N, C-alpha and C positions, 0 to 999 in steps of 0.2 A: 417382944416376940414378933409382933407385926412388922416392926422396923427391920428386923433381921431378915424376914422373908422378902420384904420389899427390896432390900439391899441385894439379896441373892438373885432376885429376879432381874434387877437392873444389871448386875454383873453378867448374868446369863445372856441378856439381850445384847449387851456390849460385845460379848464374846461371839455371839452369832453374827453380829454385824461385821465384825472383824473378819470372821471366816468367809462371809459372803464377799467382802471386798477382796480378800486374797484370791478367792476362786475367780472373781471377775478379772482380776489382774492376770492371773494365770491363763485364762481363756484368751484374753487380749494378746498376750505374748505368743500363745500357740497360733492364733490367727495370723499374727505378724510373720511368724516363722513360715507358716504355710504359704503366705503370699510371697515372701522372699524366695522360697524354694521354687515356686511356680515361675517367678520372674527369671530365675536362673535357668530353669529348664527351657523357657522360651528363648532366652538369649542363646543358649547352646544350640537349640534347633535352628535358629536364624543363622548362626555361624556355620553350621553344617550345610545348610542350604546354600549359603554364599560360596562355601568351598566347592560344593558340587557344581554350582554354576560356573565357577572359575575353571574347574577341571574340564567341564564340557566345552567351554570356550577354547581352552588350550588344545583339546583334542581336535576340535573343528579346525583350528588354525593349522595344526599339524597335518591334518588330512588335506587341507587346501595346499599347503606347501608341497606335500608329497605329490599331489596331482600335478601341480605346476612343474615340478621336477621331471615327472614322467613325461609330460607333454614336451618339455624342452628336449629331453633325451630322444623322444620319438622324432621330433623335428630335425634334430642333428643327424639322426640315423638316416632319415629320408634324404636330407641334403647329401650325405655321404654316398648314398645309393645312387642318387641322381648324378653326382660327379663321376662315380665309377662308370655308370652307364654311358655318360658322355665320353669319358676316356676310351672306353671299349669301342664306341662308335668311331671315334677319331682313329684309333688303331686300325680298325677294319678298313676305313677309308684309305689310310696310308698303305695298307697291304694291297688293297685293290689298285691303287695308283701304281705301286711298285710292279704289281703283276702286269698292269697295262703297259708300263714302260718296258718291262721284259718282253712282253708280247710284241710291242712295237719294235724292239731291237730285233726280235726274231724275224719280223716281217721285213725289216731293212736288211 
């Protein structure tokens, strides 16, 4: 009878130990999974940040290009206006000369 009881106790102890081990393993696995998930999240966040930075850089570059283009256009316009003004001035001078010539003819 006593032997039987001892055997039963031993079996119970072994079973409990097994259960404890299983639980420990499960816990370890869960922790591992949680860690992996966290790492993945961090990686995703980093990727997003990089993408945002790249986008910002691209936008800045675009803005710079647009500004340059506008400046160039303005300069071109200014040049054209100056040329036009010069031409107009020349035409006026020519007209004045012609008028003077005609006046001169009239005097003669």
